[in-house]
C-alpha positions in Angstrom: 74.1 113.2 117.1 72.5 111.0 119.6 72.3 112.7 123.0 74.4 111.1 125.7 72.6 109.2 128.4 71.4 111.2 131.3 73.3 111.4 134.5 71.7 109.2 137.1 70.3 110.5 140.4 73.3 109.1 142.3 75.9 110.7 140.0 76.4 113.7 142.2 78.6 112.0 144.8 81.6 113.4 142.9 81.7 117.1 143.5 84.6 118.2 141.3 83.6 121.0 139.0 84.5 120.6 135.3 87.2 122.8 133.8 86.4 125.4 131.3 89.1 123.8 129.1 87.0 120.7 129.0 83.6 122.4 128.4 85.0 124.7 125.7 87.8 122.5 124.3 89.1 124.6 121.4 91.3 127.4 122.5 93.9 129.6 120.8 97.0 131.4 122.3 97.1 135.2 122.4 98.3 137.2 119.4 101.9 138.2 119.3 102.2 141.6 117.6 106.0 141.7 117.4 105.8 145.5 116.8 103.6 147.7 118.9 103.2 150.4 116.3 100.8 148.2 114.3 98.1 148.7 117.0 96.9 152.0 118.3 93.8 153.7 119.9 93.4 155.8 116.7 92.9 154.4 113.2 94.2 157.5 111.5 97.5 157.2 113.4 97.9 153.8 111.9 97.4 155.1 108.4 100.0 157.8 109.1 102.5 155.2 110.4 102.0 153.1 107.3 102.6 156.1 105.0 105.7 156.9 106.9 107.0 153.3 106.6 106.5 153.4 102.8 108.0 156.9 102.5 111.3 155.8 103.9 114.1 156.9 101.5 115.8 153.5 101.4 115.5 149.9 102.5 117.7 150.4 105.6 115.4 153.1 106.9 112.3 151.1 106.1 113.7 148.2 108.0 114.6 150.5 111.0 111.0 151.7 111.1 109.5 148.3 110.7 111.6 146.9 113.6 112.1 143.3 112.2 111.9 140.3 114.4 112.8 136.6 113.9 109.3 136.0 112.5 108.8 139.1 110.4 111.1 141.3 108.2 111.0 143.2 104.9 111.5 140.0 102.9 109.5 137.5 105.0 106.9 135.7 102.7 103.6 135.3 104.5 100.0 134.5 103.3 97.1 136.9 103.6 95.1 137.2 106.7 91.4 136.0 106.3 89.8 139.4 107.0 86.8 139.8 104.6 84.3 139.5 107.5 86.0 142.2 109.5 87.2 144.8 107.1 87.3 146.1 103.6 90.0 145.0 101.1 92.6 142.6 102.6 96.2 143.4 102.7 98.5 142.5 99.8 101.1 139.7 100.2 104.1 141.2 98.3 107.3 141.6 100.3 107.2 144.7 102.5 110.5 145.8 100.9 108.5 146.2 97.6 105.2 147.4 99.1 103.7 150.7 97.6 100.0 150.3 98.2 97.6 152.0 100.6 97.3 151.0 104.3 95.0 148.1 104.8 91.7 149.2 106.5 92.4 149.1 110.3 90.1 146.8 112.3 88.9 146.9 115.8 90.6 144.6 118.3 90.2 144.1 122.1 93.5 144.9 123.8 93.5 143.4 127.3 90.1 143.0 128.9 88.3 146.3 128.1 90.4 148.5 125.8 89.1 148.5 122.2 91.9 149.6 119.9 92.7 149.5 116.1 95.1 147.1 114.3 96.5 147.1 110.8 95.3 143.6 109.6 98.5 142.8 107.7 100.1 139.4 108.2 103.5 140.9 107.3 103.4 143.1 110.5 102.2 140.5 113.1 104.5 137.9 114.4 101.7 135.4 115.3 98.3 136.6 114.1 96.4 133.3 114.8 94.5 133.1 111.4 92.2 130.5 112.8 90.6 133.2 115.0 90.2 135.6 112.1 88.4 132.9 110.0 85.6 132.7 112.6 85.3 136.3 113.6 81.9 137.6 112.4 78.7 139.2 113.6 77.7 136.1 115.6 80.9 135.3 117.3 81.6 135.8 121.0 85.2 135.4 122.3 85.9 134.4 125.9 89.3 135.3 127.1 90.9 133.9 130.3 92.3 136.6 132.5 95.6 136.4 134.4 95.2 135.2 137.9 97.0 137.7 140.2 97.0 136.8 144.0 95.1 139.3 146.1 94.1 141.4 143.1 90.4 141.5 142.2 89.1 141.1 138.7 86.9 138.8 136.5 88.2 135.3 135.6 87.0 135.9 132.0 86.4 138.8 129.6 84.2 138.7 126.5 84.5 140.4 123.2 82.5 140.7 119.9 85.7 142.0 118.1 88.9 140.0 117.8 90.7 139.9 121.1 94.5 139.9 121.3 94.4 138.0 124.6 97.2 140.2 126.1 97.3 140.6 129.8 98.7 143.8 131.3 100.1 141.8 134.2 100.7 138.1 134.7 100.5 135.3 132.2 98.2 135.8 129.2 95.2 133.5 129.0 93.7 131.4 126.2 91.1 132.7 123.8 88.0 130.5 123.4 85.6 131.4 120.6 82.0 130.3 121.2 81.6 129.1 117.6 84.0 127.0 115.6 82.6 128.1 112.2 81.2 131.4 110.9 77.5 132.2 111.2 77.1 130.9 114.7 77.7 127.3 113.6 79.4 124.4 115.4 79.5 125.6 119.0 82.8 125.2 120.8 81.3 123.1 123.5 81.9 119.5 124.5 79.7 117.4 122.2 76.4 116.5 123.9 76.8 119.1 126.7 73.7 121.3 125.7 71.6 118.1 125.2 72.5 116.8 128.6 71.9 120.1 130.4 68.6 120.5 128.6 67.5 117.0 129.8 68.6 117.5 133.4 67.2 121.0 133.7 64.0 120.4 131.7 64.7 123.5 129.6 65.9 124.3 126.1 69.7 125.1 126.4 71.6 126.9 123.7 75.3 127.6 123.2 74.8 131.2 124.3 73.0 130.0 127.4 76.0 127.9 128.4 78.4 130.8 127.8 76.2 133.1 129.9 76.2 130.5 132.7 80.0 130.3 132.5 80.2 134.1 132.7 78.6 133.9 136.2 79.7 130.5 137.5 83.3 130.4 136.2 85.8 130.5 139.0 89.6 130.9 138.8 91.3 127.6 139.8 94.8 126.6 140.2 95.1 125.3 136.7 92.6 127.6 135.0 88.9 128.4 135.2 86.5 125.8 136.6 82.7 125.9 136.0 80.3 124.4 138.6 77.1 123.2 136.9 73.6 123.0 138.3 70.5 120.9 138.0 68.3 123.6 139.5 66.3 125.3 136.7 65.6 128.4 138.7 69.3 128.9 139.5 70.2 128.2 135.9 67.7 130.8 134.5 68.8 133.5 137.0 72.5 133.0 136.2 71.9 132.9 132.4 70.0 136.1 132.5 72.8 137.8 134.5 75.4 136.3 132.3 73.7 137.6 129.2 73.7 141.1 130.7 77.4 140.7 131.5 78.2 139.7 127.9 76.1 142.6 126.6 78.2 145.0 128.7 81.6 143.4 127.8 80.7 143.6 124.1 79.4 147.1 124.3 75.9 146.1 123.3 76.9 144.1 120.2 75.9 140.7 121.6 73.0 139.4 123.8 71.0 142.5 123.1 67.3 142.1 124.2 65.3 145.4 124.7 62.6 143.5 126.6 65.3 142.4 129.1 66.7 145.9 129.5 69.5 145.3 127.0 68.9 147.5 124.0 71.3 147.3 121.0 74.1 149.8 120.8 76.4 151.2 123.5 75.1 150.6 127.0 74.2 153.8 128.8 73.6 154.7 132.4 70.3 156.5 133.3 70.5 160.2 132.9 71.1 161.1 136.5 74.1 158.7 136.8 75.5 159.2 133.3 79.1 160.6 133.3 79.7 163.9 131.6 82.6 166.3 131.0 82.0 168.9 133.7 85.2 170.9 133.0 87.1 170.7 129.6 89.8 168.1 129.4 93.3 169.3 128.4 94.0 169.4 124.7 97.1 167.3 125.3 96.6 165.2 128.5 99.9 163.9 129.9 100.9 160.7 131.6 100.3 160.8 135.3 97.6 163.4 135.2 94.7 161.0 135.8 93.4 161.2 139.3 90.2 160.1 141.1 88.4 162.4 143.5 86.3 160.2 145.8 84.4 163.1 147.4 83.1 164.4 144.1 83.1 161.0 142.5 85.0 162.4 139.6 88.0 161.8 137.3 90.4 164.6 137.1 92.6 165.0 134.1 94.7 168.1 134.7 92.1 170.8 135.1 89.5 168.7 133.3 86.7 166.9 135.2 84.5 163.9 134.4 81.7 163.0 136.7 79.8 161.2 138.1 82.3 158.3 138.2 81.4 155.8 141.0 84.2 154.5 143.1 83.5 150.9 141.9 84.2 152.0 138.3 87.5 153.6 139.3 88.5 150.6 141.3 87.5 148.1 138.6 90.5 145.7 138.0 91.1 143.2 135.2 94.2 141.4 134.2 96.0 142.6 137.4 95.6 146.4 136.7 93.1 149.1 137.3 91.2 149.3 134.0 90.8 153.1 133.8 94.5 153.8 134.6 95.7 151.3 132.1 93.4 152.8 129.4 94.7 156.3 130.1 98.3 155.2 130.2 98.1 153.6 126.7 96.9 156.9 125.3 99.4 159.2 127.0 102.6 157.1 127.1 105.6 159.0 125.6 107.0 157.3 122.5 110.7 157.5 121.5 111.3 160.2 118.9 111.9 158.9 115.4 109.7 155.8 115.9 106.4 155.0 114.2 104.8 154.9 117.7 105.5 158.7 117.9 103.0 159.3 115.1 99.8 159.8 117.0 97.1 162.5 117.2 98.6 165.8 118.4 95.6 166.5 120.5 93.0 164.6 122.6 90.1 164.0 120.2 86.4 164.1 120.8 86.2 160.4 119.9 88.7 159.6 122.7 86.6 161.5 125.3 83.5 159.6 124.1 85.4 156.3 124.6 86.4 157.3 128.1 82.7 158.1 129.0 81.5 154.8 127.5 84.2 152.8 129.4 83.2 154.5 132.7 79.6 153.5 132.0 80.4 149.9 131.2 82.5 149.5 134.3 79.9 151.1 136.5 77.2 148.9 135.2 79.3 145.8 135.6 80.0 146.8 139.2 76.3 147.1 139.9 75.9 143.4 139.0 78.2 142.3 141.9 75.5 141.9 144.6 73.4 139.6 142.3 76.6 137.7 141.4 77.4 137.2 145.1 73.9 135.9 145.8 74.1 133.4 142.9 77.6 132.4 144.1 76.2 131.7 147.6 73.4 129.5 146.0 76.1 127.6 144.0 78.1 127.1 147.2 75.1 125.7 149.0 74.4 123.4 146.1 78.0 122.2 146.2 77.6 121.4 149.9 74.5 119.4 149.1 76.4 117.5 146.5 79.1 116.6 149.0 76.3 115.3 151.2 75.2 113.0 148.5 72.6 114.9 146.6 72.4 114.9 142.8 74.6 117.2 140.8 76.6 117.6 137.6 80.3 117.0 138.4 83.2 116.4 136.0 82.9 112.7 136.9 79.2 112.8 136.1 79.9 114.3 132.7 82.5 111.6 132.0 80.0 108.9 132.9 77.5 110.5 130.6 79.9 110.4 127.7 80.2 114.2 127.4 83.8 114.2 128.7 86.5 113.9 127.5 85.8 115.8 124.4 87.1 114.2 121.2 90.5 115.2 120.0 89.0 116.9 116.9 87.0 119.3 119.1 90.3 120.7 120.4 91.5 121.7 117.0 90.4 124.4 114.6 87.5 123.4 112.3 87.9 123.6 108.5 86.1 126.8 107.7 87.6 127.9 104.4 84.9 129.2 102.1 87.1 131.3 99.8 90.7 131.1 98.4 93.3 132.7 100.7 96.1 134.4 99.0 99.6 133.1 99.7 102.9 134.9 99.7 103.5 137.3 96.7 100.0 136.9 95.3 100.1 133.1 94.9 97.0 131.3 96.1 97.6 128.7 98.8 97.3 125.1 98.0 95.0 123.5 100.7 
């Protein structure tokens, strides 16, 4: 496409920052599970639940275990979820009342802002699975998820994920999910057409879609009607914020995106240096119970019954997202008592080594994110000074400037899912959908 005309030097008189909803126009509502037993911290528990569902002695018992809703029941016809890029064999589409096959391979999902769990990727179990998200989930995708805005509660305005996020919020109203790319393979950025070209022209730098998302990570602010994103014409400020933003995304995605060893972001799970890396100092209970997680500020340690994990910086313990303390919410989801006779009650009988590893990894990620706060504050102060200069008449990139440059408003088609089907998707009862 032909790049839009550049913003003139007098275009900064308007100082309104553009909305994230305008810069990343395509968004999707959170997933609606309809039945909590289809998602769990442990993949084997999901397989056991599936087996118990199919082992029900009659249809009435299978229905009780399923917990039908208005959207899903034993006889609800639904098409297959487009999961080839995320898992092994996709689920069947026969009615659940007649299902006899193995459990579909569970896939990783992000529950809330930081809790990676497992989900049975079966359209028959999920009230609103948002297939348009599954079609673009691959090794290049980065999902941005708006977090609930809770007055007087700290927390990031956005979270980021390499795996499919469910968009759920522990407290407050769930936010929208905004994929960075509208097509698989990192194709068709979900950005207002012409935005990267315009920014590149004004900054005198090459600008990619990941650069813009990294900028949004640092500059995005919670507003009354959603996240707003001040933009800059200062190349030094841009480069500093993009570097910090890439580190933030690397941490949020557990090293799966924005890895760059030369910039201190190696591939794989982020790890704190040896002297600050958390370890299990006293064995954790075999069966941790709800309410047993405590923080000891003097020892900088997490206590789980008689177990001890340290060092855990206070900033990691106090890290909030979506209106809740992240570590407390993570622990509660793994120790909550389920009603007897339900599928949720099928879970590991003991705390596993993998669960302990996940806890240590989460502590590390939260600690490293907290360490970025001073630099984030310095960049926020520079942005505020720049905003003041714009109000005084200096050049800038406001929402009005983007409109005059033809970048905003984004065309209607940019707010809808792209057509990305590259294979037949099976419809209900094994029929192929006519598209």
